[in-house]
C-alpha positions, 0 to 999 in steps of 0.5 A, spaced: 825 417 828 817 416 830 816 423 827 819 422 821 815 415 820 809 419 822 810 424 817 811 419 812 805 415 813 801 421 813 804 423 806 803 416 804 795 417 806 795 423 803 796 421 795 788 419 795 786 426 796 786 432 792 788 437 797 794 436 802 792 432 809 798 434 813 795 441 815 788 438 817 792 432 821 796 437 825 790 441 826 786 435 829 791 433 833 792 440 836 785 441 837 785 434 841 790 436 845 787 443 846 786 445 853 782 451 851 776 448 847 778 441 845 778 435 849 785 435 853 787 428 850 795 426 851 799 427 845 799 419 843 792 419 844 791 425 840 795 422 834 792 416 834 785 419 833 787 424 828 791 418 824 785 414 824 780 420 822 784 423 817 783 417 812 776 419 811 779 425 808 781 432 809 774 434 811 774 429 817 778 435 821 772 440 821 767 435 821 770 432 828 771 439 831 764 442 829 761 435 832 765 435 838 763 443 840 756 441 839 756 435 843 759 439 849 755 445 848 750 447 853 746 449 847 748 442 844 748 435 846 751 437 853 755 430 853 761 429 857 768 429 853 768 422 852 761 421 849 763 427 845 769 424 842 765 418 840 760 422 837 765 427 833 768 420 831 762 418 828 760 424 825 768 425 822 767 418 819 762 420 815 766 425 811 768 424 804 772 418 802 778 417 798 777 418 790 
């Protein structure tokens, strides 16, 4: 039931954009849970953040991922995961808005 409700919500939000947002939502939620290069968040927190950011448009996913990687990089800002998530969210929220 929760999955279908989430899918309907993401689909409904996608009508405001020229490109599909569901794949971008999935990519962001997966990255947020990633143990390899992401912040290793629990699934509920990952979905919550992805739902919020995807409203900023399809580019929010790439903007978040790039900002997070830069923020945690030794050649970048060297921030903790918590601070890097905050930074990346700010950058993603500057993505192109709805048409």
